[in-house]
VMD Tcl script that draws the C-alpha trace (Angstrom):
set ca {
  {134.93 152.86 -4.62}
  {135.75 150.05 -2.21}
  {132.41 148.37 -1.57}
  {132.35 145.01 -3.31}
  {128.65 144.24 -3.79}
  {127.52 147.49 -5.36}
  {124.30 149.22 -4.43}
  {121.88 146.39 -5.12}
  {119.95 144.87 -2.26}
  {119.55 141.10 -2.29}
  {115.87 141.42 -3.05}
  {114.21 144.44 -4.65}
  {110.43 144.38 -4.57}
  {109.34 145.51 -8.04}
  {105.81 146.16 -6.75}
  {107.09 148.91 -4.43}
  {107.50 152.02 -6.60}
  {108.62 154.10 -3.62}
  {111.88 152.13 -3.54}
  {113.02 154.14 -6.57}
  {112.96 157.28 -4.43}
  {115.15 155.75 -1.71}
  {117.94 154.09 -3.65}
  {121.06 153.17 -1.66}
  {124.45 154.70 -2.45}
  {127.67 152.77 -2.99}
  {130.16 155.52 -2.15}
  {132.13 155.79 1.06}
  {130.69 158.80 2.89}
  {133.60 160.23 4.89}
  {136.74 161.97 3.56}
  {139.83 159.89 2.75}
  {142.21 159.23 5.67}
  {139.47 159.83 8.27}
  {140.83 156.84 10.19}
  {144.51 157.28 9.34}
  {146.63 156.06 12.24}
  {143.67 154.42 13.99}
  {143.14 150.76 14.88}
  {139.72 149.13 14.50}
  {138.70 145.81 16.07}
  {135.61 144.19 14.49}
  {134.05 140.93 15.67}
  {132.28 138.85 13.05}
  {134.37 140.74 10.53}
  {134.81 137.97 8.01}
  {131.42 138.11 6.32}
  {128.30 140.22 5.76}
  {127.92 143.43 7.69}
  {131.22 142.97 9.52}
  {133.05 142.64 6.23}
  {131.29 145.74 4.88}
  {132.20 147.85 7.91}
  {135.79 146.62 7.79}
  {135.97 147.54 4.10}
  {134.71 151.05 4.81}
  {137.09 151.64 7.74}
  {140.07 150.20 5.88}
  {139.36 152.33 2.82}
  {139.41 155.37 5.12}
  {142.86 154.53 6.46}
  {142.22 152.32 9.49}
  {144.41 149.40 10.44}
  {141.73 146.75 10.96}
  {141.65 143.57 13.02}
  {138.82 141.17 12.23}
  {137.94 138.38 14.64}
  {135.71 135.31 14.56}
  {135.88 131.55 15.01}
  {136.61 130.68 11.36}
  {140.22 131.68 10.72}
  {140.22 130.52 7.09}
  {137.27 132.80 6.26}
  {138.92 135.69 8.13}
  {142.18 135.30 6.25}
  {140.44 135.31 2.89}
  {138.48 138.44 3.81}
  {141.57 140.17 5.19}
  {143.52 139.54 1.99}
  {140.59 140.65 -0.18}
  {140.08 143.94 1.66}
  {143.81 144.70 1.93}
  {144.24 144.20 -1.82}
  {141.51 146.80 -2.46}
  {142.42 149.42 0.11}
  {146.17 149.05 0.43}
  {145.86 148.96 4.22}
  {146.73 146.00 6.41}
  {143.87 143.89 7.77}
  {144.79 141.37 10.46}
  {142.83 138.13 10.96}
  {142.67 136.81 14.53}
  {140.73 133.76 15.62}
  {138.38 134.41 18.50}
  {135.33 132.75 20.04}
  {133.56 135.64 21.78}
  {131.71 133.17 24.04}
  {135.00 132.19 25.68}
  {136.62 134.83 27.95}
  {140.04 133.23 27.56}
  {139.74 133.28 23.76}
  {138.74 136.94 23.92}
  {141.64 137.75 26.25}
  {144.12 136.08 23.89}
  {142.64 137.82 20.83}
  {142.83 141.24 22.48}
  {146.43 140.62 23.54}
  {147.33 139.58 19.98}
  {145.54 142.64 18.59}
  {147.57 144.97 20.80}
  {150.75 143.15 19.81}
  {150.24 143.26 16.03}
  {148.27 146.48 15.59}
  {148.17 148.46 18.84}
  {145.36 149.41 21.20}
  {142.03 149.76 19.39}
  {140.59 153.21 18.74}
  {137.39 151.64 17.39}
  {135.63 148.55 18.73}
  {132.62 147.13 16.86}
  {130.70 144.30 18.52}
  {129.10 142.73 15.48}
  {129.35 138.96 16.14}
  {125.89 137.44 16.45}
  {123.87 134.26 16.17}
  {120.18 133.75 15.51}
  {117.54 131.37 14.16}
  {113.75 131.23 14.10}
  {111.85 128.96 16.45}
  {108.61 128.95 18.41}
  {109.60 129.78 21.98}
  {108.15 126.54 23.37}
  {110.47 124.55 21.08}
  {113.63 126.18 22.44}
  {116.02 124.00 24.40}
  {118.20 125.36 27.17}
  {121.20 124.89 24.91}
  {119.58 126.86 22.08}
  {118.89 129.76 24.44}
  {122.42 129.60 25.85}
  {124.05 129.54 22.41}
  {122.44 132.80 21.27}
  {122.82 134.68 24.55}
  {126.44 133.53 24.89}
  {127.34 134.96 21.47}
  {125.25 138.12 21.50}
  {125.17 139.31 25.11}
  {128.07 137.57 26.83}
  {130.31 137.92 23.79}
  {129.70 141.66 23.59}
  {130.34 141.98 27.33}
  {133.56 139.93 27.25}
  {135.00 141.92 24.33}
  {133.97 145.29 25.76}
  {135.30 144.54 29.24}
  {138.60 143.04 28.07}
  {139.42 145.85 25.66}
  {138.14 148.43 28.14}
  {140.50 147.19 30.84}
  {143.46 147.34 28.46}
  {142.52 150.87 27.37}
  {142.32 152.00 31.00}
  {145.81 150.60 31.61}
  {147.10 152.45 28.54}
  {145.13 155.60 29.46}
  {143.45 155.64 26.06}
  {139.90 156.13 24.84}
  {138.00 154.40 22.05}
  {134.66 154.43 20.26}
  {132.54 151.37 21.08}
  {129.71 150.39 18.76}
  {127.28 147.46 19.02}
  {124.98 146.21 16.30}
  {121.53 145.31 17.57}
  {118.11 145.01 15.94}
  {114.76 146.78 15.91}
  {113.01 144.05 17.91}
  {115.36 144.63 20.85}
  {113.03 147.50 21.73}
  {109.69 145.92 20.86}
  {110.37 142.26 21.54}
  {109.34 139.60 19.04}
  {108.10 136.08 18.93}
  {110.13 133.36 17.20}
  {113.47 135.11 17.94}
  {113.10 135.35 21.72}
  {116.74 134.59 22.69}
  {118.03 137.13 20.19}
  {115.56 139.83 21.25}
  {116.42 139.31 24.92}
  {120.17 139.27 24.32}
  {120.12 142.32 22.04}
  {118.05 144.22 24.60}
  {120.73 143.38 27.15}
  {123.41 144.71 24.82}
  {121.52 147.99 24.49}
  {121.15 148.30 28.25}
  {124.85 147.61 28.67}
  {126.20 149.97 26.07}
  {123.49 152.38 24.86}
  {125.67 153.16 21.87}
  {124.11 151.03 19.21}
  {122.52 150.71 15.84}
  {119.10 149.13 15.47}
  {119.44 147.63 12.02}
  {117.55 145.16 9.89}
  {118.98 144.11 6.57}
  {119.21 140.97 4.53}
  {122.42 138.97 4.56}
  {122.77 135.46 3.26}
  {124.16 134.13 6.55}
  {121.41 135.59 8.70}
  {118.49 134.80 6.42}
  {119.51 131.20 5.91}
  {118.40 130.74 9.53}
  {115.69 133.42 9.76}
  {113.92 132.78 6.46}
  {115.08 129.35 5.25}
  {112.25 128.94 2.73}
  {112.48 132.49 1.36}
  {108.73 133.04 1.69}
  {108.81 135.63 4.46}
  {111.16 138.13 2.80}
  {108.66 139.57 0.33}
  {105.99 140.06 3.01}
  {108.54 141.78 5.22}
  {109.47 144.22 2.46}
  {105.79 145.06 1.94}
  {105.61 146.57 5.41}
  {108.75 148.71 4.97}
  {107.72 152.19 3.76}
  {110.95 152.60 1.75}
  {110.03 149.48 -0.21}
  {113.33 147.66 0.19}
  {115.76 146.17 2.66}
  {118.85 147.99 3.87}
  {122.26 147.40 2.34}
  {125.56 146.61 3.97}
  {127.02 149.80 2.47}
  {124.44 152.01 4.16}
  {125.14 150.52 7.57}
  {128.91 150.63 7.03}
  {128.81 154.34 6.25}
  {126.88 155.17 9.40}
  {129.08 152.88 11.48}
  {132.16 154.66 10.15}
  {130.69 158.05 11.02}
  {129.79 157.12 14.60}
  {133.22 155.59 15.17}
  {135.03 158.63 13.74}
  {136.20 161.85 15.36}
  {133.32 163.60 13.60}
  {130.99 161.95 16.13}
  {133.11 162.35 19.25}
  {130.33 164.44 20.85}
  {127.77 161.67 20.31}
  {127.25 159.28 23.19}
  {124.65 156.80 24.39}
  {122.73 156.94 21.11}
  {120.53 154.19 19.70}
  {120.07 154.73 15.97}
  {117.22 152.93 14.21}
  {117.86 152.13 10.54}
  {114.97 150.12 9.17}
  {113.42 151.98 6.23}
  {110.60 153.17 8.49}
  {109.42 149.67 9.41}
  {109.20 150.17 13.18}
  {107.19 153.40 13.15}
  {105.01 152.04 10.35}
  {104.11 148.99 12.43}
  {103.83 150.85 15.73}
  {101.07 153.29 14.80}
  {97.71 152.07 16.08}
  {95.86 153.13 12.92}
  {98.60 152.47 10.39}
  {96.78 149.41 9.06}
  {94.29 151.80 7.48}
  {96.70 152.05 4.57}
  {94.86 149.00 3.24}
  {91.71 151.09 2.78}
  {91.05 151.91 -0.88}
  {90.16 155.35 -2.28}
  {86.55 154.31 -2.82}
  {86.31 153.03 0.73}
  {87.74 156.32 2.02}
  {85.08 158.20 0.07}
  {82.36 156.16 1.76}
  {83.93 156.52 5.20}
  {84.44 160.26 4.77}
  {80.77 160.68 3.87}
  {79.75 158.70 6.95}
  {82.07 160.77 9.18}
  {80.66 164.03 7.82}
  {77.14 162.92 8.77}
  {78.20 162.56 12.39}
  {79.25 166.21 12.75}
  {77.25 168.07 15.32}
  {75.69 164.89 16.72}
}
mol new
graphics top color blue
foreach p $ca { graphics top sphere $p radius 0.5 }
foreach p [lrange $ca 0 end-1] q [lrange $ca 1 end] { graphics top cylinder $p $q radius 0.2 }
display resetview
């Protein structure tokens, strides 16, 4: 077992009994050596979801390259994962907002590990703000990381793969509000929607990570209310996303293309239904309403 956090989510709502029926698993899903001989390039790989996906791929035999701006964090993560899996993890500094930085990182990746067989665009930035409070720089910061960064990485690696006459699996991590839109995270929603339009090979995921929620829920008051509207009664775990990411980047999924996979514990469909708010109606209230409805028959 190579996942470091175990199966516990960061917050488990004890008032949601249904969560006991949908407990997350810690095990790596795919057979050993699924990625033997393959190279994986993961942006934002030093922490959170990126670290979890790198751990899963490395434990399955991949030679991983993790990239982000903070080289010291990357090196620590690379050493930690390598010590667990026995497979080399390379740390390469890269600012995905800068095409020259991306170009240099891709060139270094090819030099130290080879052409990528798996590319995961995971680097992201986000924070909550009323839209009217957003500055031009705030908008630019998020869209540069999320949309432009994904484009720069995809295009640069794609060009090198074409030269080498190789193929690869490209995966982008987006979010459920890329489809619906959302207030208070407008730059992120717009940029993630652009990523989906560009790649159409994504995950729609919503899970709690300390880095993300320090900017999305700084007071910690919103998290419990959010869990209340998730039918599974809990947030997703890094391990769950890492397993699905590994599957879609593996040869087992080579026939899958252009897919957008929503992993949100049922939150989106629960919120989308026009009458779903009737779940607040009590049994006694239903009895009264049913009696009233029966009286209308034949009228």
